[in-house]
N, C-alpha and C positions, 0 to 999 in steps of 0.2 A: 219217149223218149228216143233221141238220136243215140243214143250210145255204142250201137257196133259202128256208126259212120267215123270211132277215130283210128280207125282199122286203116281209113283211106288217105290217099295223101292229101296233104292240106292244102288246098286254094288260098289263094290270095285273096286281102282282106281291103278291097279299094272300095266297095259302096254298103249301101243299105241292105241290101239283099244277103250280102255276102256278110258282111257284118252280124246280120241275124242269125242264119246259118251256126255261125262262129260262138256267138253266147248259146245258143239252142246246144250246141255238138260238148261245150264244155259242161256248163250246167250240169248235161243229164251224166258225163263219164263223171264231175267233180263227186255227184253225190252217189252214183248208182256204186262204184269201186268200192268203195267204202262199207258199204250197206254189205256187198257179199262178201268182200275179204273178213271186213270183221266178223261175219257169223261166221265164215267156217272156221278165226281162227278158234273165237270161243266154241263151237262144238267139237273140234278137236279131230277124235277118230269117228266120233258121228257126222262129222259135216255129211257125210255123199247118202246115211241114213236121212239126217236135216232134211234136206234141201230136195227129198223126195216127196215128204210132206205136203200134203195141200193146204193144213194151217200156215203151216212157214211159208210158204207162197201168198197165200193172201194177208198174212203178215206185212213182207216185203212189199207188197202192191202199196199197203197204207204207208209204208215207210218213201220206200222214192218218192210216190206223188206228195205228201205232208215236207217232204225235205226238199222236193223240186223247186219252189220259190227260193229257196233260202240258197239253192245254186244260182239261181238265176241273180239274186243280189249281190252277189262275191264276186261272180263274173264283173256283172255290172258295173262294178267299184273298180274291178280290172281295168276294163273299156275307161275309164272317167279317167285313170290314171294315165292308160298308156298316152290318151288322145289329149291329155292336158302338158303338151309338151314342152317342158322351157318354163314351164310354173305359169304358162298362160291361161287361166281360168275361164271359160264360156259365159256367155250373156244366160240371163234366163230362159231365154227362148230356144237358147242353141240344147241345154238343157234338159229343157222338157223334153226334145225330138229324143236324143238317149233314152229318156222314162218312157216317153209314147213306142219306141223300138223294142224294147224289153214286153214293156207288157204286149204287146200284139206275137210276142214271142209264148207267153205263157198262153193267150189266145188262140193258139195253134191247135192246141188240144181238147177233146171236149170235154164234160165232165167228168172225172174217173169213177167207177164207177164201186171202187173201193171205197171211196170218198163221201160222195153225195154232193147234190149243187151246194145247199147253202155253206157246207163244210169245204167247197171251192172254192165260190165264192169269198165267205171270209177268209183265203186266203193269199185269195188276190187283192184285195185292201189291204191287207199286212204288206204285201212284197210292194204295193207301187207308195205305203206310208217311208219303208225303208228306202227306195231310191229316192224319194224327195230329201232324206238326208244325207245323203252323199254330196250334196252340195253345199252342206252348211260348213262342211270343212276343208282344208285343203288335201289334195289327192295323197293318201297314203302308201306307203310303201305295199307291195304285194303280202311279204310277211305281215304285215299288222290288219291285214284285211278280217281274216277269222274269227279275230280277239270275241266279237261280240255274237257270233253265229255258230262257235263249237258245242255251247254246253247245249243250246237248242235243237240242234243237231244231233250230236251224239244221245242226247234223250228219246230219237225216234228211232234210235235200232232196233231193230225186228227181233232183240234175246230181250227175257225177261230183265228187269230192271236188277233181281238179287243175281245175276250170274255175270251183269257187265264188266264187275273186275272197276279196279281204279284206271281207265285205260281213255279219260278223258284227253289226259294230254297226250297222249299217241294220236288221239282220235284229230287234235288242234296242229300236233307237228305235221301232219299228212296235209292238213287242209293248206298248212303254210308250205309247203314242200310241190302241191301239186298248184297253188295260184301263182307261185313265181313259174312256175315251167310255162302256165298260161301263159303269165305279161310277159316273156319275154319270146312266147311263141305267136303272139298279136302283135308284139313291137316289131317284130322280123317281116310280117306278113302285113303290116297295113301301111306301108310305106305314105306319104300323100292322103291317106283319110284326116278330116280334119274336122272339129263340132259345126263349123259354120255348109260343110261340104253334108254333113251327115240333118242340117237342118233343112235344106235347103231339096235334098230327096226324099223328105216327108212328107 
Protein backbone atom coordinates (compact mmCIF):
# COMPACT_ATOMS: atom_id res chain seq x y z
CA UNK A 1 0.00 0.00 0.00
CA UNK A 2 1.08 3.52 -0.73
CA UNK A 3 1.29 4.84 2.83
CA UNK A 4 4.60 6.71 2.37
CA UNK A 5 3.21 8.55 -0.65
CA UNK A 6 1.22 10.80 1.68
CA UNK A 7 4.36 12.85 2.33
CA UNK A 8 4.80 13.81 -1.32
CA UNK A 9 3.32 16.86 -3.00
CA UNK A 10 -0.28 16.26 -4.01
CA UNK A 11 -0.75 16.06 -7.79
CA UNK A 12 -3.89 17.17 -9.59
CA UNK A 13 -6.52 14.48 -10.00
CA UNK A 14 -7.71 15.03 -13.57
CA UNK A 15 -7.79 11.56 -15.14
CA UNK A 16 -8.45 7.90 -14.41
CA UNK A 17 -4.88 6.97 -13.47
CA UNK A 18 -4.49 9.93 -11.14
CA UNK A 19 -7.79 9.10 -9.47
CA UNK A 20 -6.70 5.48 -9.00
CA UNK A 21 -3.51 6.65 -7.30
CA UNK A 22 -5.51 9.06 -5.14
CA UNK A 23 -7.85 6.28 -4.01
CA UNK A 24 -4.98 3.90 -3.27
CA UNK A 25 -2.91 6.44 -1.36
CA UNK A 26 -5.76 7.68 0.78
CA UNK A 27 -7.28 4.28 1.50
CA UNK A 28 -3.88 3.08 2.72
CA UNK A 29 -3.40 6.16 4.86
CA UNK A 30 -6.92 6.04 6.30
CA UNK A 31 -6.52 2.43 7.38
CA UNK A 32 -2.90 2.19 8.46
CA UNK A 33 -2.56 5.43 10.42
CA UNK A 34 -5.15 4.43 12.99
CA UNK A 35 -3.84 0.86 13.26
CA UNK A 36 -0.40 2.06 14.28
CA UNK A 37 -1.49 5.02 16.39
CA UNK A 38 -4.18 3.07 18.22
CA UNK A 39 -1.78 0.21 18.94
CA UNK A 40 0.79 2.68 20.24
CA UNK A 41 -1.76 4.38 22.46
CA UNK A 42 -3.08 1.15 23.95
CA UNK A 43 0.43 -0.18 24.58
CA UNK A 44 1.47 3.03 26.34
CA UNK A 45 4.96 2.83 27.82
CA UNK A 46 5.37 -0.65 26.34
CA UNK A 47 4.79 0.46 22.75
CA UNK A 48 8.48 0.33 21.80
CA UNK A 49 8.66 -3.24 23.07
CA UNK A 50 5.42 -4.17 21.33
CA UNK A 51 6.50 -2.74 17.98
CA UNK A 52 9.63 -4.92 18.04
CA UNK A 53 7.68 -8.15 18.55
CA UNK A 54 7.43 -10.39 15.44
CA UNK A 55 4.01 -11.53 16.61
CA UNK A 56 2.75 -7.96 16.63
CA UNK A 57 4.08 -7.31 13.13
CA UNK A 58 2.31 -10.44 11.92
CA UNK A 59 -0.93 -9.23 13.51
CA UNK A 60 -0.54 -5.81 11.89
CA UNK A 61 -0.11 -7.42 8.47
CA UNK A 62 -3.38 -9.29 8.91
CA UNK A 63 -5.15 -6.18 10.19
CA UNK A 64 -4.02 -3.79 7.48
CA UNK A 65 -4.73 -6.10 4.56
CA UNK A 66 -8.14 -7.13 5.91
CA UNK A 67 -9.00 -3.48 6.53
CA UNK A 68 -7.67 -2.16 3.20
CA UNK A 69 -10.86 -3.03 1.26
CA UNK A 70 -12.85 -1.09 3.86
CA UNK A 71 -10.60 1.88 3.20
CA UNK A 72 -11.14 1.53 -0.54
CA UNK A 73 -14.92 1.45 -0.06
CA UNK A 74 -14.92 4.55 2.13
CA UNK A 75 -12.68 6.56 -0.18
CA UNK A 76 -14.73 5.41 -3.18
CA UNK A 77 -17.81 6.84 -1.50
CA UNK A 78 -15.99 10.14 -1.04
CA UNK A 79 -15.14 10.10 -4.75
CA UNK A 80 -18.78 9.41 -5.55
CA UNK A 81 -19.88 12.38 -3.46
CA UNK A 82 -17.34 14.73 -5.04
CA UNK A 83 -18.15 13.70 -8.61
CA UNK A 84 -21.88 14.09 -8.00
CA UNK A 85 -21.44 17.82 -8.34
CA UNK A 86 -24.54 19.95 -7.84
CA UNK A 87 -26.61 16.86 -7.07
CA UNK A 88 -26.15 15.29 -10.50
CA UNK A 89 -26.29 11.48 -10.25
CA UNK A 90 -24.33 9.27 -12.67
CA UNK A 91 -25.79 6.79 -15.11
CA UNK A 92 -25.27 3.12 -14.28
CA UNK A 93 -22.54 2.83 -16.90
CA UNK A 94 -20.75 5.85 -15.49
CA UNK A 95 -20.99 4.50 -11.95
CA UNK A 96 -19.77 1.09 -13.11
CA UNK A 97 -16.61 2.83 -14.31
CA UNK A 98 -15.90 3.95 -10.74
CA UNK A 99 -16.54 0.45 -9.40
CA UNK A 100 -14.19 -1.01 -11.99
CA UNK A 101 -11.54 1.56 -11.14
CA UNK A 102 -11.65 0.81 -7.41
CA UNK A 103 -11.45 -2.94 -8.03
CA UNK A 104 -8.46 -2.37 -10.31
CA UNK A 105 -6.75 -0.62 -7.39
CA UNK A 106 -7.42 -3.66 -5.20
CA UNK A 107 -6.01 -5.87 -7.96
CA UNK A 108 -2.73 -3.95 -7.99
CA UNK A 109 -1.63 -6.07 -5.07
CA UNK A 110 -0.71 -9.75 -5.12
CA UNK A 111 -2.32 -12.02 -2.56
CA UNK A 112 -0.83 -11.04 0.82
CA UNK A 113 0.92 -13.90 2.56
CA UNK A 114 -0.79 -12.90 5.79
CA UNK A 115 -4.23 -13.45 4.23
CA UNK A 116 -4.17 -16.28 1.71
CA UNK A 117 -5.87 -16.54 -1.68
CA UNK A 118 -9.32 -17.67 -0.57
CA UNK A 119 -9.73 -14.95 2.05
CA UNK A 120 -8.29 -12.33 -0.31
CA UNK A 121 -10.84 -13.21 -2.96
CA UNK A 122 -13.60 -13.13 -0.36
CA UNK A 123 -12.49 -9.63 0.66
CA UNK A 124 -12.61 -8.58 -2.99
CA UNK A 125 -16.13 -9.93 -3.36
CA UNK A 126 -17.22 -8.07 -0.23
CA UNK A 127 -15.65 -4.87 -1.57
CA UNK A 128 -17.52 -5.27 -4.85
CA UNK A 129 -20.82 -5.61 -2.98
CA UNK A 130 -20.08 -2.54 -0.88
CA UNK A 131 -19.29 -0.53 -4.02
CA UNK A 132 -22.56 -1.52 -5.66
CA UNK A 133 -24.47 -0.20 -2.65
CA UNK A 134 -23.01 3.30 -2.98
CA UNK A 135 -25.23 4.21 -5.93
CA UNK A 136 -28.38 3.06 -4.16
CA UNK A 137 -28.62 6.27 -2.16
CA UNK A 138 -27.86 9.96 -2.63
CA UNK A 139 -24.27 11.05 -1.96
CA UNK A 140 -23.45 11.14 1.74
CA UNK A 141 -21.60 13.83 3.60
CA UNK A 142 -18.04 12.71 4.22
CA UNK A 143 -18.63 12.68 7.98
CA UNK A 144 -21.52 10.21 7.55
CA UNK A 145 -19.65 7.69 5.40
CA UNK A 146 -17.86 5.82 8.25
CA UNK A 147 -21.05 4.77 10.05
CA UNK A 148 -21.31 1.21 8.64
CA UNK A 149 -17.53 0.78 8.58
CA UNK A 150 -16.39 1.90 12.03
CA UNK A 151 -17.34 -1.27 13.92
CA UNK A 152 -15.82 -3.82 11.48
CA UNK A 153 -12.71 -1.67 11.16
CA UNK A 154 -12.32 -1.35 14.93
CA UNK A 155 -12.67 -5.11 15.32
CA UNK A 156 -9.64 -5.58 13.05
CA UNK A 157 -7.26 -3.69 15.35
CA UNK A 158 -4.21 -5.87 16.20
CA UNK A 159 -4.91 -5.57 19.93
CA UNK A 160 -6.65 -8.27 21.96
CA UNK A 161 -10.33 -7.43 22.31
CA UNK A 162 -10.08 -7.43 26.12
CA UNK A 163 -7.49 -4.64 25.92
CA UNK A 164 -9.22 -2.41 23.40
CA UNK A 165 -11.34 -0.51 25.86
CA UNK A 166 -14.31 1.59 24.82
CA UNK A 167 -12.56 3.20 21.91
CA UNK A 168 -15.02 2.60 19.09
CA UNK A 169 -16.25 6.18 19.20
CA UNK A 170 -12.68 7.49 19.02
CA UNK A 171 -12.08 5.34 15.95
CA UNK A 172 -15.33 6.53 14.36
CA UNK A 173 -14.37 10.16 14.93
CA UNK A 174 -10.92 9.56 13.41
CA UNK A 175 -12.56 8.15 10.28
CA UNK A 176 -14.96 11.10 10.08
CA UNK A 177 -12.24 13.73 10.32
CA UNK A 178 -9.91 11.96 7.91
CA UNK A 179 -12.61 11.40 5.30
CA UNK A 180 -13.61 15.06 5.52
CA UNK A 181 -9.99 15.98 4.81
CA UNK A 182 -9.87 13.54 1.89
CA UNK A 183 -13.09 15.05 0.52
CA UNK A 184 -11.64 18.55 0.72
CA UNK A 185 -8.42 17.49 -0.97
CA UNK A 186 -10.21 15.78 -3.85
CA UNK A 187 -12.61 18.69 -4.29
CA UNK A 188 -9.66 21.04 -4.76
CA UNK A 189 -7.63 18.66 -6.94
CA UNK A 190 -10.28 17.26 -9.29
CA UNK A 191 -11.55 20.26 -11.22
CA UNK A 192 -13.08 19.08 -14.48
CA UNK A 193 -13.14 15.39 -13.58
CA UNK A 194 -16.61 13.96 -14.17
CA UNK A 195 -18.29 10.56 -14.24
CA UNK A 196 -18.60 10.60 -18.07
CA UNK A 197 -14.88 11.44 -18.38
CA UNK A 198 -14.03 8.59 -16.04
CA UNK A 199 -16.22 6.17 -18.00
CA UNK A 200 -14.75 7.29 -21.32
CA UNK A 201 -11.25 6.49 -20.07
CA UNK A 202 -12.19 2.98 -18.91
